[in-house]
C-alpha positions in Angstrom: 26.8 165.5 -141.5 30.4 165.1 -142.3 32.7 162.2 -141.6 34.6 164.1 -138.9 32.1 165.0 -136.2 34.8 166.2 -133.7 35.1 169.8 -132.9 38.1 171.6 -134.3 41.1 171.8 -131.9 41.8 175.1 -130.2 44.8 176.9 -131.6 45.0 179.7 -129.0 45.8 179.0 -125.3 42.7 178.9 -123.0 42.1 182.0 -121.0 42.0 181.6 -117.2 38.9 183.0 -115.7 38.2 183.6 -112.0 35.9 181.0 -110.5 33.3 183.5 -109.5 32.7 187.1 -110.6 31.3 189.8 -108.3 28.2 190.3 -110.4 27.5 186.6 -111.0 25.4 184.6 -108.6 25.8 181.0 -107.7 22.7 179.2 -108.8 23.4 175.8 -107.3 21.4 174.7 -104.2 23.3 173.9 -101.0 23.5 170.2 -100.3 21.6 169.1 -97.1 22.2 172.4 -95.4 18.7 173.0 -93.9 17.8 169.4 -93.6 14.7 168.5 -91.6 15.2 166.9 -88.2 15.3 163.1 -88.2 14.2 160.5 -85.7 10.9 159.9 -84.1 8.6 162.9 -83.8 5.0 163.5 -82.7 2.5 166.2 -82.0 0.7 167.1 -78.7 -2.4 169.0 -79.5 -3.0 170.1 -75.9 0.4 171.7 -75.4 0.8 172.6 -79.0 4.2 170.9 -79.0 5.7 169.3 -82.2 8.6 166.9 -81.9 9.6 165.5 -78.5 8.9 166.1 -74.8 11.3 165.7 -71.9 10.0 164.3 -68.6 12.1 164.7 -65.5 12.1 163.5 -62.0 14.2 166.0 -59.9 15.2 166.3 -56.3 14.4 169.3 -54.2 17.6 171.1 -55.4 16.6 170.6 -59.0 19.1 167.9 -60.0 17.9 165.2 -62.3 17.2 161.8 -60.8 15.6 160.3 -63.8 14.9 161.5 -67.3 12.8 160.2 -70.2 12.5 161.7 -73.7 9.4 160.7 -75.7 7.5 161.6 -78.8 5.2 164.5 -78.1 2.0 162.5 -78.9 2.2 160.4 -75.7 0.1 161.7 -72.8 2.2 163.0 -69.8 0.5 160.6 -67.3 1.4 157.6 -69.5 5.0 158.6 -69.8 5.1 159.3 -66.1 4.1 155.7 -65.5 7.1 154.6 -67.6 9.4 156.6 -65.3 8.2 154.9 -62.1 9.4 151.3 -62.2 13.1 151.7 -61.5 12.6 154.8 -59.3 11.9 153.1 -56.0 14.9 150.7 -56.5 17.4 153.5 -57.2 16.1 155.9 -54.6 14.7 154.0 -51.6 14.4 157.1 -49.5 12.0 158.7 -52.0 8.6 159.3 -50.3 6.9 162.1 -52.1 6.6 163.5 -55.6 5.2 166.8 -56.7 3.6 166.6 -60.1 1.8 168.8 -62.6 -2.0 168.4 -63.2 -1.5 166.3 -66.3 0.0 163.5 -64.2 -3.3 162.6 -62.5 -5.0 159.2 -62.8 -3.0 156.1 -63.5 0.3 157.8 -62.5 -1.0 158.6 -59.0 -2.3 155.0 -58.6 0.9 153.3 -59.7 3.0 155.6 -57.6 0.8 154.8 -54.6 1.3 151.1 -55.3 5.1 151.7 -55.0 4.7 153.6 -51.7 5.3 157.0 -53.1 2.9 159.8 -52.3 2.0 162.1 -55.2 0.9 165.7 -54.6 -0.6 167.4 -57.6 0.4 171.1 -57.8 -2.3 173.4 -59.3 -3.1 177.1 -59.4 -3.9 178.7 -56.1 -6.9 180.6 -57.4 -8.9 181.3 -60.5 -7.1 184.6 -60.9 -5.8 185.4 -64.5 -2.2 186.1 -65.3 1.1 184.7 -64.1 1.1 182.8 -60.8 4.0 180.9 -59.1 2.8 177.4 -58.6 4.2 175.8 -55.5 7.2 173.4 -56.1 6.7 173.7 -59.9 9.5 176.2 -60.2 12.1 173.6 -59.2 11.6 171.5 -62.3 11.2 174.6 -64.5 14.5 175.9 -63.2 16.1 172.5 -64.2 14.7 172.9 -67.7 16.2 176.3 -67.9 19.6 174.9 -66.8 19.4 172.3 -69.5 18.5 174.9 -72.1 22.0 176.5 -71.5 23.6 173.6 -73.2 23.8 173.8 -77.0 22.9 170.2 -77.7 19.8 170.5 -75.5 18.7 174.0 -76.5 17.1 172.5 -79.6 16.3 169.0 -80.5 19.4 168.1 -82.6 19.5 164.4 -81.8 18.2 161.6 -84.1 17.6 159.1 -81.3 15.7 159.7 -78.1 18.3 157.7 -76.2 21.0 160.2 -77.2 18.7 163.0 -75.9 18.5 161.1 -72.6 22.2 160.7 -72.4 22.8 164.4 -73.1 20.5 165.4 -70.2 22.5 163.2 -67.9 25.8 164.5 -69.2 24.7 168.1 -68.8 23.6 167.4 -65.2 27.0 165.8 -64.4 28.8 168.8 -65.8 26.6 171.1 -63.8 27.2 169.2 -60.5 30.9 169.0 -61.1 31.1 172.7 -61.7 29.2 173.4 -58.5 31.4 171.0 -56.5 34.5 172.7 -57.8 33.0 176.1 -56.9 32.2 174.9 -53.3 35.8 173.5 -52.9 37.3 176.8 -54.1 35.2 178.8 -51.6 36.2 176.6 -48.7 
């Protein structure tokens, strides 16, 4: 090893090369491009749902009265009981709820204690194949309306509270659009 360990200085000017060549490939990995979803998540083995579930109380027209987003691991009947406490105060004329078969048990008892009758909608017969379940289509139509909004089509949100707020914002947008359409027709 010599005393001067520096490289010799360049005597010719540096050639300018293009940053990428057509035959070259970029070997660096993208940074945080396909990042996993954050926030609280769960898994419901019965419905085979991974992530979060939305629970809605809708009126007969399908507009959201109350929404609750939870981790998927919570049983539907349990989450339904979390929806009930403020429901009677905000909607005093509410007399009857139609619910899916998973909301039986404690949910029906607590709703009865508040003076709300719960009717469980089930299949009409043991026939295989698609069946329209009475009153079930109302909430399913609401879920379809919510799916038309980009932020609700997939679960982009980190916090469940933000998902709740997006449901209410989408419903406000939908109702304002309908009101404007009615006024324009009149």
